Backbone as a printed PyTorch tensor [residue, N CA C, xyz], in Angstrom:
tensor([[[  0.8550,  -1.1830,   0.0000],
         [  0.0000,   0.0000,   0.0000],
         [  0.8940,   1.2360,   0.0000]],

        [[  0.4920,   2.1940,  -0.7550],
         [  1.2010,   3.4720,  -0.8460],
         [  1.2060,   4.1710,   0.5170]],

        [[  2.3270,   4.7570,   0.8820],
         [  2.4570,   5.4480,   2.1730],
         [  2.2110,   6.9440,   2.0700]],

        [[  2.1170,   7.4610,   0.8560],
         [  1.9410,   8.9030,   0.6870],
         [  0.5060,   9.2280,   0.3230]],

        [[ -0.1020,  10.0380,   1.1710],
         [ -1.4810,  10.4550,   1.0170],
         [ -1.5020,  11.9550,   0.7310]],

        [[ -2.6350,  12.4570,   0.2910],
         [ -2.7960,  13.8870,   0.0300],
         [ -3.6370,  14.5250,   1.1220]],

        [[ -3.3020,  15.7600,   1.4550],
         [ -4.1080,  16.5310,   2.3990],
         [ -5.2200,  17.2420,   1.6320]],

        [[ -6.0860,  17.9220,   2.3630],
         [ -7.1490,  18.6980,   1.7260],
         [ -6.5690,  19.7740,   0.8010]],

        [[ -5.3440,  20.2110,   1.1020],
         [ -4.6750,  21.2380,   0.2870],
         [ -3.8490,  20.6170,  -0.8410]],

        [[ -3.9870,  19.3200,  -1.0460],
         [ -3.3000,  18.5690,  -2.0960],
         [ -1.8090,  18.3910,  -1.8270]],

        [[ -1.3820,  18.5880,  -0.5930],
         [  0.0190,  18.3800,  -0.2070],
         [  0.2420,  16.8840,   0.0290]],

        [[  1.3640,  16.3740,  -0.4390],
         [  1.7050,  14.9660,  -0.2490],
         [  2.3470,  14.7770,   1.1190]],

        [[  1.8300,  13.8260,   1.9240],
         [  2.3760,  13.5530,   3.2570],
         [  2.5380,  12.0520,   3.4560]],

        [[  3.5440,  11.6800,   4.2130],
         [  3.7220,  10.2920,   4.6190],
         [  2.6680,  10.0050,   5.6860]],

        [[  1.8260,   9.0060,   5.4670],
         [  0.7020,   8.7540,   6.3760],
         [  1.1640,   8.4620,   7.8000]],

        [[  2.2610,   7.7560,   7.9710],
         [  2.7400,   7.4160,   9.3120],
         [  3.2280,   8.6750,  10.0240]],

        [[  4.0560,   9.4660,   9.3510],
         [  4.5550,  10.7070,   9.9500],
         [  3.4110,  11.6710,  10.2370]],

        [[  2.4390,  11.7380,   9.3420],
         [  1.3040,  12.6370,   9.5330],
         [  0.4570,  12.2080,  10.7380]],

        [[  0.2210,  10.9220,  10.8630],
         [ -0.5360,  10.4130,  12.0220],
         [  0.1920,  10.7390,  13.3170]],

        [[  1.4990,  10.5210,  13.3300],
         [  2.2920,  10.8000,  14.5180],
         [  2.2040,  12.2710,  14.8970]],

        [[  2.3030,  13.1440,  13.9220],
         [  2.1960,  14.5890,  14.1660],
         [  0.8160,  14.9470,  14.7220]],

        [[ -0.2310,  14.3590,  14.1540],
         [ -1.5900,  14.6310,  14.6200],
         [ -1.7850,  14.1660,  16.0620]],

        [[ -1.2750,  12.9850,  16.3700],
         [ -1.4200,  12.4310,  17.7160],
         [ -0.6790,  13.3000,  18.7380]],

        [[  0.4980,  13.7750,  18.3690],
         [  1.2820,  14.6100,  19.2870],
         [  0.6130,  15.9450,  19.5730]],

        [[ -0.0430,  16.5300,  18.5920],
         [ -0.6230,  17.8630,  18.7680],
         [ -2.0750,  17.8530,  19.2260]],

        [[ -2.7430,  16.7210,  19.1090],
         [ -4.1670,  16.6360,  19.4460],
         [ -4.4260,  15.4700,  20.3960]],

        [[ -4.4090,  15.7060,  21.6980],
         [ -4.5450,  14.5920,  22.6510],
         [ -5.8910,  13.8640,  22.6170]],

        [[ -6.9590,  14.5110,  22.1930],
         [ -8.2810,  13.8720,  22.1580],
         [ -8.6470,  13.3510,  20.7770]],

        [[ -7.6620,  13.1070,  19.9760],
         [ -7.8300,  12.6990,  18.5880],
         [ -8.4740,  11.3200,  18.4650]],

        [[ -9.3750,  11.1940,  17.4910],
         [ -9.9420,   9.8970,  17.1160],
         [ -9.7000,   9.7200,  15.6220]],

        [[ -9.2730,   8.5100,  15.2400],
         [ -8.9190,   8.2320,  13.8570],
         [ -9.9160,   7.2350,  13.2580]],

        [[-10.3870,   7.5590,  12.0580],
         [-11.3270,   6.7160,  11.3300],
         [-10.7570,   6.4450,   9.9420]],

        [[-10.9960,   5.2370,   9.4160],
         [-10.4790,   4.8620,   8.0910],
         [-11.6100,   4.2390,   7.2760]],

        [[-11.6900,   4.6240,   5.9920],
         [-12.6870,   4.0360,   5.1000],
         [-12.2330,   4.1790,   3.6550]],

        [[-12.7890,   3.3360,   2.7960],
         [-12.5160,   3.3860,   1.3590],
         [-13.8280,   3.3450,   0.6010]],

        [[-13.9020,   4.1140,  -0.4730],
         [-15.0470,   4.0640,  -1.3740],
         [-14.5070,   3.9280,  -2.7890]],

        [[-15.3710,   3.4990,  -3.7050],
         [-14.9360,   3.3320,  -5.0920],
         [-16.0650,   3.6620,  -6.0460]],

        [[-15.6670,   3.9980,  -7.2560],
         [-16.5920,   4.2590,  -8.3530],
         [-15.9330,   3.7680,  -9.6380]],

        [[-16.7270,   3.3270, -10.5660],
         [-16.2140,   2.9780, -11.8910],
         [-16.4310,   4.1620, -12.8270]],

        [[-15.3550,   4.5530, -13.5000],
         [-15.4030,   5.6190, -14.4920],
         [-14.7090,   5.1010, -15.7440]],

        [[-15.4580,   4.9470, -16.8180],
         [-14.8640,   4.4580, -18.0600],
         [-14.1930,   3.1130, -17.8360]],

        [[-12.9240,   3.0190, -18.2000],
         [-12.1830,   1.7710, -18.0690],
         [-11.4460,   1.6260, -16.7630]],

        [[-11.7330,   2.4880, -15.7910],
         [-11.0200,   2.4640, -14.5070],
         [-11.9760,   2.3010, -13.3280]],

        [[-11.4550,   1.6970, -12.2740],
         [-12.1190,   1.7090, -10.9690],
         [-11.2860,   2.6290, -10.1060]],

        [[-11.9240,   3.6610,  -9.5720],
         [-11.2370,   4.6420,  -8.7390],
         [-11.5570,   4.3350,  -7.2790]],

        [[-10.5130,   4.1390,  -6.4930],
         [-10.6440,   3.8670,  -5.0590],
         [-10.0550,   5.0390,  -4.2940]],

        [[-10.7810,   5.5020,  -3.2840],
         [-10.2740,   6.5560,  -2.4090],
         [-10.3410,   6.0410,  -0.9850]],

        [[ -9.1770,   6.0100,  -0.3330],
         [ -9.1100,   5.6480,   1.0810],
         [ -8.8870,   6.9340,   1.8580]],

        [[ -9.7760,   7.2010,   2.8000],
         [ -9.6950,   8.4090,   3.6150],
         [ -9.3520,   8.0430,   5.0510]],

        [[ -8.4320,   8.8130,   5.6290],
         [ -8.1160,   8.7090,   7.0500],
         [ -8.5470,  10.0360,   7.6530]],

        [[ -9.5250,   9.9730,   8.5520],
         [-10.0760,  11.1790,   9.1600],
         [ -9.6000,  11.2810,  10.5980]],

        [[ -9.1390,  12.4650,  10.9460],
         [ -8.6930,  12.7730,  12.3040],
         [ -9.7520,  13.6800,  12.9110]],

        [[-10.4820,  13.1670,  13.8910],
         [-11.5770,  13.9170,  14.5330],
         [-11.0640,  14.4830,  15.8460]],

        [[-11.2150,  15.7920,  16.0130],
         [-10.7140,  16.5060,  17.1940],
         [-11.8470,  16.7730,  18.1710]],

        [[-12.2730,  15.7480,  18.8820],
         [-13.3750,  15.9380,  19.8300],
         [-14.5820,  16.5040,  19.1020]],

        [[-15.0900,  17.6250,  19.6070],
         [-16.2280,  18.2800,  18.9650],
         [-15.7830,  19.5200,  18.1880]],

        [[-14.4690,  19.6470,  17.9640],
         [-13.9190,  20.8600,  17.3670],
         [-13.5160,  20.6920,  15.9030]],

        [[-14.0560,  19.7540,  15.2170],
         [-13.7370,  19.6280,  13.8020],
         [-12.9630,  18.3760,  13.4560]],

        [[-12.5610,  18.3160,  12.1990],
         [-11.8610,  17.1440,  11.6900],
         [-10.9340,  17.5730,  10.5610]],

        [[-10.0420,  16.6860,  10.2390],
         [ -9.0640,  16.8770,   9.1660],
         [ -8.9130,  15.5120,   8.5020]],

        [[ -8.6860,  15.4920,   7.2030],
         [ -8.5110,  14.2020,   6.5510],
         [ -7.3290,  14.2220,   5.5880]],

        [[ -6.8270,  13.0340,   5.3190],
         [ -5.8730,  12.7900,   4.2400],
         [ -6.4420,  11.6360,   3.4370]],

        [[ -6.0250,  11.5450,   2.1770],
         [ -6.6080,  10.4980,   1.3410],
         [ -5.6130,   9.9890,   0.3100]],

        [[ -5.8860,   8.7800,  -0.1260],
         [ -5.1220,   8.1470,  -1.1930],
         [ -6.1130,   7.7670,  -2.2880]],

        [[ -5.8780,   8.2800,  -3.5010],
         [ -6.7320,   7.9510,  -4.6450],
         [ -5.9450,   7.0230,  -5.5620]],

        [[ -6.5450,   5.8710,  -5.8530],
         [ -5.9080,   4.8830,  -6.7230],
         [ -6.8220,   4.5820,  -7.9030]],

        [[ -6.2340,   4.5480,  -9.0790],
         [ -6.9770,   4.1890, -10.2860],
         [ -6.4740,   2.8310, -10.7570]],

        [[ -7.3760,   1.8590, -10.7670],
         [ -7.0390,   0.4950, -11.1670],
         [ -7.8230,   0.1300, -12.4230]],

        [[ -7.3860,  -0.9130, -13.1260],
         [ -8.2140,  -1.3750, -14.2450],
         [ -9.6330,  -1.6630, -13.7390]],

        [[-10.6060,  -1.3850, -14.5600],
         [-12.0170,  -1.4980, -14.1660],
         [-12.3260,  -2.8680, -13.5770]],

        [[-12.9800,  -2.8560, -12.4230],
         [-13.4680,  -4.0800, -11.7770],
         [-14.9820,  -4.0620, -11.9680]],

        [[-15.4610,  -4.7890, -12.9550],
         [-16.8800,  -4.7520, -13.3180],
         [-17.7580,  -5.4850, -12.3130]],

        [[-17.2250,  -6.5190, -11.6900],
         [-17.9940,  -7.2870, -10.7210],
         [-18.1100,  -6.4730,  -9.4290]],

        [[-19.3410,  -6.0880,  -9.0850],
         [-19.5720,  -5.2150,  -7.9330],
         [-19.0750,  -5.8490,  -6.6320]],

        [[-19.3260,  -7.1290,  -6.4480],
         [-18.8700,  -7.8000,  -5.2270],
         [-17.3530,  -7.6820,  -5.0920]],

        [[-16.6190,  -7.9380,  -6.1610],
         [-15.1570,  -7.8660,  -6.1140],
         [-14.6650,  -6.4470,  -5.8280]],

        [[-15.3270,  -5.4370,  -6.4130],
         [-14.9250,  -4.0490,  -6.1730],
         [-15.1900,  -3.6560,  -4.7230]],

        [[-16.3420,  -4.0510,  -4.1960],
         [-16.6570,  -3.7460,  -2.7960],
         [-15.7230,  -4.4930,  -1.8450]],

        [[-15.3620,  -5.7130,  -2.1980],
         [-14.3990,  -6.4710,  -1.3830],
         [-13.0610,  -5.7310,  -1.3300]],

        [[-12.6210,  -5.2120,  -2.4800],
         [-11.3600,  -4.4790,  -2.5620],
         [-11.4160,  -3.2320,  -1.6730]],

        [[-12.5660,  -2.5800,  -1.5820],
         [-12.7290,  -1.4360,  -0.6720],
         [-12.4020,  -1.8640,   0.7610]],

        [[-12.9510,  -2.9980,   1.1610],
         [-12.7010,  -3.4960,   2.5170],
         [-11.2420,  -3.8320,   2.7420]],

        [[-10.6220,  -4.4640,   1.7430],
         [ -9.1980,  -4.7960,   1.8490],
         [ -8.3480,  -3.5430,   2.0290]],

        [[ -8.6110,  -2.5140,   1.2250],
         [ -7.8260,  -1.2810,   1.3250],
         [ -8.0080,  -0.6220,   2.6920]],

        [[ -9.2340,  -0.6230,   3.2030],
         [ -9.5050,  -0.0220,   4.5040],
         [ -8.6980,  -0.7180,   5.6010]],

        [[ -8.7530,  -2.0270,   5.6380],
         [ -8.0320,  -2.7830,   6.6630],
         [ -6.5230,  -2.6580,   6.4740]],

        [[ -6.0770,  -2.6420,   5.2440],
         [ -4.6420,  -2.5220,   4.9750],
         [ -4.0780,  -1.1960,   5.5060]],

        [[ -4.8030,  -0.1080,   5.3090],
         [ -4.3390,   1.1920,   5.8080],
         [ -4.3950,   1.2340,   7.3280]],

        [[ -5.4660,   0.7310,   7.9140],
         [ -5.5630,   0.7000,   9.3810],
         [ -4.4160,  -0.1160,   9.9700]],

        [[ -4.1210,  -1.2560,   9.3630],
         [ -3.0000,  -2.0970,   9.8260],
         [ -1.6610,  -1.3870,   9.6790]],

        [[ -1.4650,  -0.7030,   8.5670],
         [ -0.2100,   0.0050,   8.3590],
         [  0.0030,   1.0450,   9.4620]],

        [[ -1.0470,   1.7510,   9.8250],
         [ -0.9410,   2.7790,  10.8620],
         [ -0.6940,   2.1450,  12.2290]],

        [[ -1.4950,   1.1620,  12.5970],
         [ -1.4000,   0.6090,  13.9570],
         [ -0.1670,  -0.2570,  14.1720]],

        [[  0.3930,  -0.8150,  13.1160],
         [  1.6000,  -1.6290,  13.2800],
         [  2.8450,  -0.7780,  13.4660]],

        [[  2.7870,   0.4790,  13.0160],
         [  3.9640,   1.3370,  13.1210],
         [  3.8590,   2.3870,  14.2230]],

        [[  2.6580,   2.6380,  14.6970],
         [  2.4630,   3.6770,  15.7060],
         [  1.6290,   3.1580,  16.8700]],

        [[  1.8930,   3.6820,  18.0540],
         [  1.0780,   3.2760,  19.2080],
         [ -0.2260,   4.0790,  19.2610]],

        [[ -1.0540,   3.9090,  18.2340],
         [ -2.3270,   4.6230,  18.1690],
         [ -3.4630,   3.6260,  18.0320]],

        [[ -4.6380,   4.0810,  18.4060],
         [ -5.8350,   3.2670,  18.2660],
         [ -6.6860,   3.8610,  17.1510]],

        [[ -7.1490,   3.0190,  16.2730],
         [ -8.1100,   3.4420,  15.2620],
         [ -9.4790,   3.3860,  15.9240]],

        [[-10.1800,   4.4960,  15.9520],
         [-11.5070,   4.5420,  16.5810],
         [-12.4750,   3.5990,  15.8690]],

        [[-12.4350,   3.6090,  14.5380],
         [-13.2970,   2.6950,  13.7700],
         [-12.8090,   2.5880,  12.3330]],

        [[-12.9830,   1.3990,  11.7740],
         [-12.8680,   1.2200,  10.3340],
         [-14.3020,   1.1890,   9.8320]],

        [[-14.5310,   1.9090,   8.7500],
         [-15.8970,   2.0750,   8.2660],
         [-16.0340,   1.4580,   6.8770]],

        [[-17.0540,   0.6490,   6.7290],
         [-17.3180,  -0.0080,   5.4560],
         [-18.6230,   0.5420,   4.9030]],

        [[-18.5880,   1.0180,   3.6920],
         [-19.7590,   1.6170,   3.0620],
         [-20.6840,   0.5150,   2.5380]],

        [[-21.0670,  -0.3630,   3.4520],
         [-21.9470,  -1.4870,   3.1420],
         [-23.2300,  -1.3110,   3.9430]],

        [[-24.3350,  -1.8000,   3.3900],
         [-25.6260,  -1.6160,   4.0390],
         [-26.1020,  -2.9120,   4.6800]],

        [[-26.3300,  -2.8560,   5.9800],
         [-26.7630,  -4.0190,   6.7450],
         [-28.2810,  -4.0850,   6.9000]],

        [[-28.9750,  -2.9800,   6.6310],
         [-30.4060,  -2.9240,   6.9100],
         [-31.3200,  -3.2980,   5.7640]],

        [[-30.8190,  -3.2990,   4.5490],
         [-31.6630,  -3.6950,   3.4230],
         [-30.8280,  -4.4930,   2.4400]],

        [[-31.5100,  -5.2020,   1.5920],
         [-30.8060,  -6.0550,   0.6380],
         [-30.2270,  -5.1760,  -0.4740]],

        [[-28.9080,  -5.1030,  -0.4810],
         [-28.1810,  -4.3790,  -1.5220],
         [-27.0310,  -5.2730,  -1.9690]],

        [[-26.2640,  -4.8020,  -2.9200],
         [-25.1280,  -5.5890,  -3.3930],
         [-24.0550,  -5.7360,  -2.3180]],

        [[-24.0580,  -4.8440,  -1.3450],
         [-23.0410,  -4.9010,  -0.2900],
         [-23.4750,  -5.7130,   0.9280]],

        [[-24.7410,  -6.0630,   1.0240],
         [-25.2590,  -6.7550,   2.2080],
         [-24.4850,  -8.0290,   2.5220]],

        [[-24.1160,  -8.7820,   1.5000],
         [-23.4220, -10.0510,   1.7160],
         [-22.0110,  -9.8750,   2.2820]],

        [[-21.4710,  -8.6820,   2.2220],
         [-20.1210,  -8.4410,   2.7240],
         [-20.0860,  -8.0100,   4.1850]],

        [[-21.2080,  -7.5800,   4.7230],
         [-21.2320,  -6.9850,   6.0580],
         [-20.6520,  -7.9200,   7.1130]],

        [[-21.1820,  -9.1060,   7.2420],
         [-20.7370, -10.0230,   8.2990],
         [-19.2640, -10.3880,   8.1470]],

        [[-18.8290, -10.6450,   6.9250],
         [-17.4400, -11.0500,   6.6980],
         [-16.4640,  -9.9340,   7.0150]],

        [[-16.7220,  -8.7340,   6.4920],
         [-15.7970,  -7.6160,   6.7270],
         [-15.7950,  -7.1830,   8.1820]],

        [[-16.9760,  -7.1170,   8.7860],
         [-17.0220,  -6.7570,  10.2110],
         [-16.2800,  -7.7980,  11.0420]],

        [[-16.4820,  -9.0700,  10.7320],
         [-15.8040, -10.1440,  11.4570],
         [-14.2980, -10.0670,  11.2970]],

        [[-13.8330,  -9.8310,  10.0910],
         [-12.4000,  -9.7080,   9.8170],
         [-11.8120,  -8.5320,  10.5940]],

        [[-12.4600,  -7.3790,  10.5010],
         [-11.9590,  -6.1800,  11.1890],
         [-11.9590,  -6.3750,  12.7030]],

        [[-13.0200,  -6.9220,  13.2390],
         [-13.1180,  -7.1180,  14.6900],
         [-12.1250,  -8.1630,  15.1730]],

        [[-11.8420,  -9.1740,  14.3600],
         [-10.8310, -10.1720,  14.7140],
         [ -9.4460,  -9.5380,  14.8110]],

        [[ -9.2280,  -8.4680,  14.0620],
         [ -7.9550,  -7.7430,  14.1170],
         [ -7.9360,  -6.6960,  15.2230]],

        [[ -9.0400,  -6.5570,  15.9500],
         [ -9.0980,  -5.6300,  17.0750],
         [ -9.7040,  -4.2770,  16.7650]],

        [[-10.2740,  -4.1060,  15.5850],
         [-10.8810,  -2.8260,  15.2110],
         [-12.3710,  -2.8170,  15.5140]],

        [[-12.9030,  -1.6320,  15.7310],
         [-14.3430,  -1.4420,  15.7720],
         [-14.7710,  -1.2130,  14.3320]],

        [[-15.7540,  -1.9670,  13.8720],
         [-16.2040,  -1.8570,  12.4870],
         [-17.5900,  -1.2310,  12.4370]],

        [[-17.7750,  -0.3300,  11.4900],
         [-19.0710,   0.3140,  11.3000],
         [-19.5430,   0.1050,   9.8720]],

        [[-20.8630,  -0.0380,   9.7380],
         [-21.5110,  -0.1060,   8.4270],
         [-22.7610,   0.7570,   8.4970]],

        [[-23.4030,   0.9410,   7.3560],
         [-24.6630,   1.6830,   7.3510],
         [-25.6750,   0.9320,   8.1910]],

        [[-26.4940,   1.5470,   8.9540],
         [-26.8090,   2.9640,   9.0250],
         [-26.0160,   3.7270,  10.0920]],

        [[-24.9100,   3.1690,  10.6070],
         [-24.0970,   3.8890,  11.5950],
         [-23.6030,   5.2110,  11.0220]],

        [[-23.2880,   6.1430,  11.8990],
         [-22.6730,   7.4060,  11.4940],
         [-21.2420,   7.1050,  11.0640]],

        [[-20.8830,   7.5150,   9.8510],
         [-19.5640,   7.1630,   9.3250],
         [-18.9050,   8.3870,   8.6920]],

        [[-18.0160,   9.0100,   9.4120],
         [-17.3540,  10.2210,   8.9510],
         [-16.3400,   9.9480,   7.8400]],

        [[-15.5400,   8.8960,   7.9620],
         [-14.5230,   8.5950,   6.9520],
         [-15.1690,   8.0900,   5.6580]],

        [[-16.2430,   7.3250,   5.7750],
         [-16.9350,   6.8350,   4.5760],
         [-17.5220,   8.0000,   3.7850]],

        [[-18.0330,   9.0090,   4.4860],
         [-18.5670,  10.1940,   3.8070],
         [-17.4510,  10.9490,   3.0970]],

        [[-16.3090,  11.0730,   3.7490],
         [-15.1690,  11.7610,   3.1310],
         [-14.7060,  11.0010,   1.8930]],

        [[-14.5640,   9.6780,   1.9990],
         [-14.1110,   8.8700,   0.8680],
         [-15.1030,   8.9640,  -0.2890]],

        [[-16.3980,   8.9200,   0.0210],
         [-17.4220,   9.0240,  -1.0080],
         [-17.3120,  10.3740,  -1.7290]],

        [[-17.1890,  11.4410,  -0.9760],
         [-17.0560,  12.7760,  -1.5520],
         [-15.8230,  12.8800,  -2.4580]],

        [[-14.6940,  12.4110,  -1.9750],
         [-13.4280,  12.4960,  -2.7220],
         [-13.4380,  11.6180,  -3.9590]],

        [[-14.1640,  10.5260,  -3.8980],
         [-14.2230,   9.5970,  -5.0350],
         [-14.9730,  10.2290,  -6.2060]],

        [[-15.8630,  11.1340,  -5.9120],
         [-16.6790,  11.7570,  -6.9470],
         [-16.0250,  12.9800,  -7.5780]],

        [[-14.8820,  13.4110,  -7.0260],
         [-14.1870,  14.5920,  -7.5720],
         [-13.3690,  14.2480,  -8.7950]]])
């Protein structure tokens, strides 16, 4: 997984160094990770967002946008979203003494959708690794950021 993410100002930052800086300056920091994807033409665009929530005083995010050959099978593309989310969370927690508040999967648990079949597996995988996993209809700040960035 790529270690360089972009800030809201389009500045390139090393995700590990950036997380460390955020943790040092913001003692009440909560970190959320999520990935969203869209198919555009012959490409599948994946955006992984890492959101730093500062209590009730706002948030900041960094993101990684990846363009891969088109993944036409929706299940496979949604699975890849989950893989990227867990991979980034693992990269952060294996190198830094930080806790990820939640990994967020843009999957719907309340109604039958193409993502419904992934909910139990991805939540189980994430929770087995020690993460709190969220899906719809939970409040998901990183999933919203990834969705927004994926559409740009």
